[in-house]
Residue frames as qw, qx, qy, qz and C-alpha x, y, z in Angstrom:
[[0.112, 0.827, 0.367, 0.411, 117.10, 51.38, 79.29],
 [0.380, 0.087, -0.291, 0.874, 118.91, 54.49, 80.47],
 [0.044, -0.569, -0.516, 0.639, 117.35, 57.22, 82.63],
 [0.111, 0.365, -0.261, -0.887, 117.32, 59.43, 79.56],
 [0.211, -0.095, -0.840, -0.490, 115.49, 56.83, 77.54],
 [0.160, -0.490, -0.824, 0.235, 112.89, 56.40, 80.29],
 [0.006, 0.539, 0.234, -0.809, 112.41, 60.12, 80.55],
 [0.187, 0.217, -0.521, -0.804, 111.91, 60.40, 76.78],
 [0.182, -0.278, -0.925, -0.187, 109.39, 57.55, 76.88],
 [0.076, -0.598, -0.642, 0.474, 107.35, 59.41, 79.49],
 [0.077, 0.489, -0.074, -0.866, 107.53, 62.64, 77.49],
 [0.192, 0.031, -0.741, -0.642, 106.33, 60.83, 74.37],
 [0.142, -0.436, -0.885, 0.078, 103.49, 59.25, 76.29],
 [0.021, -0.612, -0.392, 0.687, 102.45, 62.64, 77.67],
 [0.112, 0.343, -0.381, -0.851, 102.66, 64.15, 74.16],
 [0.162, -0.180, -0.881, -0.407, 100.44, 61.38, 72.71],
 [0.118, -0.568, -0.753, 0.309, 97.85, 61.88, 75.47],
 [0.011, -0.554, -0.102, 0.826, 97.93, 65.62, 74.95],
 [0.128, 0.151, -0.624, -0.756, 97.50, 65.22, 71.17],
 [0.169, -0.350, -0.902, -0.188, 94.54, 62.86, 71.64],
 [0.072, -0.632, -0.560, 0.531, 92.87, 65.21, 74.10],
 [0.060, 0.470, -0.183, -0.861, 93.41, 68.15, 71.68],
 [0.113, -0.028, -0.794, -0.597, 92.04, 66.14, 68.79],
 [0.148, -0.514, -0.844, 0.033, 88.88, 65.20, 70.64],
 [0.067, -0.633, -0.327, 0.699, 88.43, 68.76, 71.90],
 [0.049, 0.285, -0.439, -0.851, 88.88, 70.08, 68.33],
 [0.143, -0.248, -0.876, -0.389, 86.17, 67.65, 67.09],
 [0.144, -0.625, -0.696, 0.323, 83.78, 68.75, 69.87],
 [0.041, -0.547, -0.043, 0.835, 84.39, 72.45, 69.14],
 [0.072, 0.066, -0.655, -0.750, 83.72, 71.93, 65.46],
 [0.158, -0.444, -0.867, -0.162, 80.39, 70.28, 66.25],
 [0.133, -0.671, -0.497, 0.534, 79.38, 73.36, 68.33],
 [0.098, -0.187, 0.283, 0.936, 80.01, 75.78, 65.46],
 [0.514, 0.457, 0.256, -0.680, 76.89, 77.37, 63.99],
 [0.480, 0.182, 0.782, 0.354, 75.57, 75.27, 61.12],
 [0.182, 0.437, -0.160, -0.866, 74.64, 77.04, 57.91],
 [0.680, 0.500, 0.512, -0.161, 71.83, 76.37, 55.49],
 [0.157, -0.375, 0.579, 0.707, 73.01, 76.20, 51.89],
 [0.638, 0.436, -0.111, -0.625, 71.30, 76.35, 48.53],
 [0.856, 0.117, 0.501, 0.048, 70.83, 73.26, 46.38],
 [0.019, 0.693, -0.464, -0.551, 73.73, 74.19, 44.05],
 [0.885, 0.431, 0.126, -0.126, 73.97, 72.81, 40.53],
 [0.366, -0.559, 0.644, 0.373, 77.14, 71.06, 39.30],
 [0.689, 0.482, -0.390, -0.375, 78.12, 69.21, 36.11],
 [0.722, -0.283, 0.630, -0.048, 78.53, 65.47, 36.13],
 [0.265, -0.183, 0.820, 0.473, 79.50, 62.86, 33.58],
 [0.165, 0.462, 0.834, 0.252, 75.82, 62.71, 32.41],
 [0.029, -0.666, -0.328, -0.670, 74.96, 66.42, 32.67],
 [0.209, -0.560, 0.269, -0.755, 73.72, 68.72, 35.44],
 [0.617, -0.320, -0.699, 0.168, 73.40, 67.32, 38.97],
 [0.331, -0.806, -0.010, -0.490, 72.24, 69.02, 42.13],
 [0.009, -0.489, 0.701, -0.519, 74.00, 69.11, 45.49],
 [0.705, -0.173, 0.394, -0.564, 71.04, 67.27, 46.98],
 [0.918, 0.270, -0.213, -0.198, 71.47, 64.42, 44.48],
 [0.383, 0.558, -0.687, 0.263, 75.03, 63.79, 45.70],
 [0.491, -0.372, 0.595, -0.516, 73.61, 62.41, 48.97],
 [0.398, 0.047, -0.885, -0.235, 72.15, 59.38, 47.27],
 [0.659, -0.501, -0.505, -0.243, 70.41, 57.38, 50.01],
 [0.549, -0.169, -0.491, 0.655, 72.58, 58.88, 52.80],
 [0.172, -0.930, -0.323, -0.029, 71.79, 61.76, 55.07],
 [0.401, -0.781, 0.232, 0.419, 75.39, 62.87, 55.34],
 [0.734, 0.633, 0.051, 0.239, 77.78, 64.01, 52.53],
 [0.523, -0.598, 0.263, 0.547, 81.54, 64.45, 52.63],
 [0.598, 0.774, 0.160, 0.135, 82.49, 66.68, 49.68],
 [0.653, -0.341, 0.178, 0.653, 86.19, 67.22, 48.95],
 [0.283, 0.939, -0.023, -0.194, 87.19, 70.58, 47.42],
 [0.777, -0.056, 0.367, 0.508, 89.95, 69.76, 44.91],
 [0.009, -0.720, 0.174, 0.672, 91.93, 72.40, 43.01],
 [0.743, 0.595, -0.093, -0.292, 91.91, 70.31, 39.84],
 [0.970, 0.138, 0.076, 0.187, 94.18, 68.03, 37.82],
 [0.467, 0.730, -0.245, 0.436, 96.98, 70.54, 37.71],
 [0.331, -0.722, 0.430, -0.430, 97.70, 70.26, 41.43],
 [0.594, 0.203, -0.770, 0.114, 99.89, 67.35, 42.53],
 [0.080, -0.127, 0.713, -0.685, 99.06, 67.96, 46.22],
 [0.668, 0.071, 0.162, -0.723, 95.32, 67.75, 45.60],
 [0.774, 0.240, -0.528, -0.253, 95.96, 64.60, 43.56],
 [0.279, 0.235, -0.833, 0.416, 97.88, 63.10, 46.50],
 [0.374, -0.023, 0.558, -0.740, 95.00, 63.74, 48.85],
 [0.773, 0.203, -0.094, -0.594, 92.46, 62.29, 46.39],
 [0.621, 0.288, -0.729, -0.013, 94.67, 59.23, 45.78],
 [0.018, 0.186, -0.792, 0.582, 94.80, 58.79, 49.55],
 [0.584, 0.075, 0.362, -0.723, 91.03, 58.83, 49.83],
 [0.663, 0.269, -0.528, -0.457, 90.70, 56.33, 46.94],
 [0.358, 0.177, -0.901, 0.170, 91.97, 53.50, 49.04],
 [0.061, 0.181, 0.778, -0.599, 89.40, 54.14, 51.73],
 [0.336, -0.054, -0.306, -0.889, 86.53, 55.08, 49.42],
 [0.558, -0.260, -0.737, -0.279, 84.46, 51.98, 50.15],
 [0.377, -0.333, -0.674, 0.541, 84.77, 52.52, 53.86],
 [0.035, 0.166, 0.142, -0.975, 83.84, 56.18, 53.61],
 [0.421, -0.057, -0.454, -0.783, 80.89, 55.49, 51.34],
 [0.440, -0.313, -0.840, 0.048, 79.50, 52.90, 53.79],
 [0.241, -0.465, -0.549, 0.652, 79.05, 55.63, 56.41],
 [0.175, 0.742, 0.157, -0.628, 78.28, 58.69, 54.26],
 [0.659, 0.715, 0.177, 0.149, 78.05, 59.86, 50.68],
 [0.499, -0.572, 0.303, 0.576, 81.54, 60.78, 49.47],
 [0.615, 0.687, 0.288, 0.260, 82.46, 62.83, 46.33],
 [0.454, -0.346, 0.144, 0.808, 85.02, 65.23, 44.99],
 [0.333, 0.885, 0.325, -0.006, 84.41, 68.57, 43.26],
 [0.510, -0.305, 0.235, 0.770, 86.86, 70.66, 41.28],
 [0.261, 0.717, 0.006, -0.647, 86.91, 73.53, 38.73],
 [0.169, -0.214, 0.792, 0.546, 88.00, 71.31, 35.86],
 [0.590, 0.151, -0.302, -0.733, 85.62, 70.72, 33.00],
 [0.877, -0.086, 0.322, -0.346, 83.54, 67.56, 33.24],
 [0.893, 0.413, -0.178, 0.020, 85.39, 65.90, 30.35],
 [0.317, 0.623, -0.594, 0.399, 88.88, 66.72, 31.72],
 [0.502, -0.449, 0.518, -0.528, 87.76, 65.69, 35.17],
 [0.950, 0.022, 0.189, -0.247, 86.41, 62.29, 34.12],
 [0.769, 0.502, -0.355, 0.172, 89.52, 61.54, 32.04],
 [0.079, 0.605, -0.630, 0.481, 91.82, 62.37, 34.98],
 [0.698, -0.306, 0.443, -0.473, 89.71, 60.33, 37.42],
 [0.971, 0.214, -0.034, -0.101, 89.92, 57.30, 35.10],
 [0.551, 0.607, -0.473, 0.322, 93.67, 57.76, 34.75],
 [0.148, -0.513, 0.635, -0.558, 94.08, 57.81, 38.54],
 [0.453, -0.131, -0.881, -0.048, 91.67, 54.98, 39.05],
 [0.223, -0.133, 0.457, -0.851, 89.50, 56.90, 41.50],
 [0.199, -0.292, -0.932, -0.082, 86.58, 54.89, 42.82],
 [0.012, 0.592, 0.562, -0.578, 84.47, 57.81, 44.05],
 [0.352, 0.779, 0.467, 0.226, 82.27, 60.22, 42.01],
 [0.342, -0.271, 0.045, 0.898, 83.72, 63.53, 40.77],
 [0.216, 0.831, 0.511, 0.044, 81.79, 66.64, 39.74],
 [0.400, 0.251, 0.110, 0.874, 82.63, 69.97, 38.17],
 [0.122, -0.733, -0.449, 0.497, 81.78, 73.30, 39.79],
 [0.251, 0.068, 0.374, 0.890, 82.44, 75.27, 36.60],
 [0.177, -0.432, -0.425, -0.776, 79.99, 78.12, 36.35],
 [0.589, -0.626, -0.508, -0.053, 78.87, 77.78, 39.95],
 [0.082, -0.762, 0.301, -0.568, 79.47, 80.09, 42.93],
 [0.888, -0.395, -0.223, -0.078, 79.56, 77.10, 45.15],
 [0.781, 0.026, -0.283, 0.557, 83.34, 76.93, 45.77],
 [0.145, 0.429, -0.169, 0.876, 83.57, 80.64, 46.54],
 [0.575, -0.552, -0.088, -0.597, 80.46, 80.57, 48.73],
 [0.907, -0.341, -0.240, 0.058, 81.93, 77.68, 50.72],
 [0.342, -0.895, 0.275, 0.081, 85.16, 79.65, 51.29],
 [0.783, -0.188, 0.467, 0.366, 87.49, 77.64, 49.09],
 [0.518, 0.449, 0.345, 0.641, 88.01, 80.20, 46.30],
 [0.181, -0.829, -0.187, 0.494, 89.05, 83.82, 46.64],
 [0.543, 0.633, 0.208, 0.510, 89.85, 86.61, 44.16],
 [0.278, -0.957, -0.070, 0.055, 91.21, 88.97, 46.76],
 [0.442, 0.729, -0.423, 0.306, 94.86, 88.46, 45.86],
 [0.337, -0.652, 0.599, -0.319, 97.69, 87.40, 48.13],
 [0.081, -0.317, 0.944, -0.033, 98.67, 83.95, 49.34],
 [0.404, 0.247, 0.824, -0.310, 95.15, 82.56, 49.69],
 [0.483, 0.478, -0.123, -0.723, 93.96, 83.84, 46.29],
 [0.459, 0.249, -0.748, -0.410, 92.49, 81.38, 43.86],
 [0.845, -0.217, -0.376, -0.311, 91.30, 77.87, 44.72],
 [0.194, -0.521, 0.730, -0.397, 92.07, 76.15, 48.02],
 [0.548, -0.040, -0.825, -0.134, 91.79, 72.46, 48.93],
 [0.256, -0.188, 0.640, -0.700, 89.66, 71.20, 51.73],
 [0.196, -0.281, -0.933, -0.113, 86.41, 69.49, 52.69],
 [0.421, -0.178, 0.130, -0.880, 82.85, 70.44, 53.44],
 [0.066, -0.165, -0.976, 0.129, 80.48, 68.13, 55.30],
 [0.411, -0.142, -0.180, -0.882, 76.70, 68.45, 54.77],
 [0.200, 0.208, 0.899, -0.328, 73.56, 67.02, 56.40],
 [0.283, -0.274, -0.589, -0.706, 70.27, 66.55, 54.51],
 [0.272, -0.030, 0.572, -0.773, 67.46, 67.53, 56.87],
 [0.304, 0.316, 0.887, -0.148, 64.11, 65.91, 57.15],
 [0.377, 0.750, 0.284, -0.464, 62.47, 68.79, 55.27],
 [0.757, 0.526, 0.249, 0.298, 64.87, 68.26, 52.36],
 [0.052, 0.974, -0.202, 0.085, 66.93, 71.33, 53.20],
 [0.839, 0.189, -0.256, 0.441, 70.76, 71.07, 53.26],
 [0.381, -0.912, 0.144, -0.039, 73.00, 72.27, 56.10],
 [0.612, 0.481, -0.496, 0.385, 76.78, 72.47, 56.17],
 [0.755, -0.645, -0.114, -0.041, 77.86, 71.11, 59.52],
 [0.651, -0.571, 0.279, 0.415, 81.64, 71.26, 59.20],
 [0.632, 0.752, -0.122, 0.142, 84.54, 72.36, 56.95],
 [0.623, -0.622, 0.303, 0.365, 88.27, 72.22, 57.06],
 [0.438, 0.805, -0.362, -0.170, 91.29, 73.03, 54.81],
 [0.975, 0.025, 0.037, 0.216, 93.93, 70.57, 53.59],
 [0.211, 0.867, -0.431, 0.136, 97.69, 70.93, 53.87],
 [0.649, 0.274, -0.663, 0.254, 100.83, 68.90, 54.56],
 [0.160, 0.145, -0.740, 0.637, 100.76, 67.33, 58.02],
 [0.574, -0.194, 0.080, -0.792, 96.94, 67.49, 58.45],
 [0.541, -0.110, 0.763, -0.336, 94.83, 64.63, 59.64],
 [0.761, 0.452, 0.170, -0.433, 93.42, 63.83, 56.21],
 [0.744, 0.564, -0.358, -0.004, 96.52, 62.43, 54.40],
 [0.873, -0.471, 0.112, 0.056, 98.46, 59.71, 56.19],
 [0.800, 0.379, -0.141, 0.443, 101.70, 59.82, 54.14],
 [0.094, 0.777, -0.283, 0.555, 102.94, 62.88, 56.07],
 [0.678, -0.610, 0.276, -0.303, 102.64, 61.09, 59.40],
 [0.974, 0.000, 0.102, 0.203, 104.63, 58.18, 58.11],
 [0.552, 0.614, -0.159, 0.542, 107.26, 60.52, 56.75],
 [0.321, -0.812, 0.249, -0.419, 107.44, 62.14, 60.23],
 [0.901, -0.388, 0.196, 0.010, 108.78, 58.80, 61.50],
 [0.803, 0.438, -0.099, 0.392, 111.78, 58.92, 59.12],
 [0.649, -0.324, -0.172, 0.666, 115.08, 60.04, 60.52],
 [0.202, -0.067, 0.152, 0.965, 114.97, 63.27, 58.46],
 [0.344, 0.554, 0.441, -0.616, 111.18, 63.67, 58.32],
 [0.641, 0.685, 0.332, -0.097, 109.63, 64.72, 54.99],
 [0.534, -0.349, 0.366, 0.677, 112.96, 66.48, 54.09],
 [0.155, 0.499, -0.241, -0.818, 111.34, 68.83, 51.61],
 [0.257, 0.168, 0.911, 0.277, 109.46, 66.06, 49.74],
 [0.437, 0.325, -0.016, -0.839, 106.87, 67.13, 47.20],
 [0.698, 0.258, 0.654, -0.138, 104.24, 64.85, 45.58],
 [0.062, 0.313, -0.631, -0.707, 104.56, 64.01, 41.88],
 [0.761, 0.222, -0.031, -0.609, 101.91, 62.87, 39.45],
 [0.958, 0.198, -0.208, 0.001, 104.08, 59.91, 38.41],
 [0.467, -0.718, 0.512, 0.063, 107.16, 58.24, 39.86],
 [0.367, 0.509, -0.751, -0.206, 109.94, 56.23, 38.19],
 [0.918, -0.130, -0.318, -0.195, 109.24, 52.47, 38.28],
 [0.286, -0.629, 0.660, -0.294, 110.76, 50.87, 41.31],
 [0.508, 0.148, -0.846, -0.064, 111.92, 47.30, 41.47],
 [0.789, -0.475, -0.175, -0.348, 109.89, 45.07, 43.78],
 [0.402, -0.641, 0.625, -0.192, 111.71, 43.92, 46.95],
 [0.431, 0.307, -0.841, -0.112, 113.51, 40.61, 46.41]]
C-alpha cells in the first residue's frame, strides 16, 4: 500500500465516522422537534372509507409514505424498495402508502407491482396538503411531493405526528442510489423506469 493509499483510507474512515455522527445527530434533532396533533382524517381504501386511526391496526406507531401516484417512476422506485422490507417494517410499526390516485387505479397498480403493504387514496382529503406534501403555490415545489410522515397513537386515542421527511435521489430511504454511488461513474444520470427490458440470467 502506498502512502497515498494509506492517506486515502484514513480520509475515508474519517468521512464514515463523520457521516455516522451526523446521521445520529440528525435523528436526535428530529426527535426534539415539536410534535403536532392531527385530525383523524378520512381516506378511501379498497373496501370504502377508512380513518387515519384505523391504519394503526394493533400498533401504536404508523409509518405513512406520501406517494405522488402511479404516474411517477421515482415514487414507484421508492415503493418497490419498501416492498422487499415490508414484513420487517410491519413487525415494528404499521406501514402503509397513500397517494392521490383513485382507489380503483391505486389497487390495480399495487397488484401489478406486487406490493405487500396496504395502499390508500387521499382523494377529496386535505390530508396531503395539511401534512406539507402538496402545494398549489406554483414554482418547483408545486403539486404533490414524495416523502413520509410518522405518527404515534396516544393513550387517549389522539394522533400525533412525530416526524416527517421528503424523498429524493441519494436519501437514506432508497438503497439503490448508494449502490450506484459505488460505481466508477456513479448514477451517471440514471432515471428509474416502470419496466426494463428482459435481461438474461448470469451463466
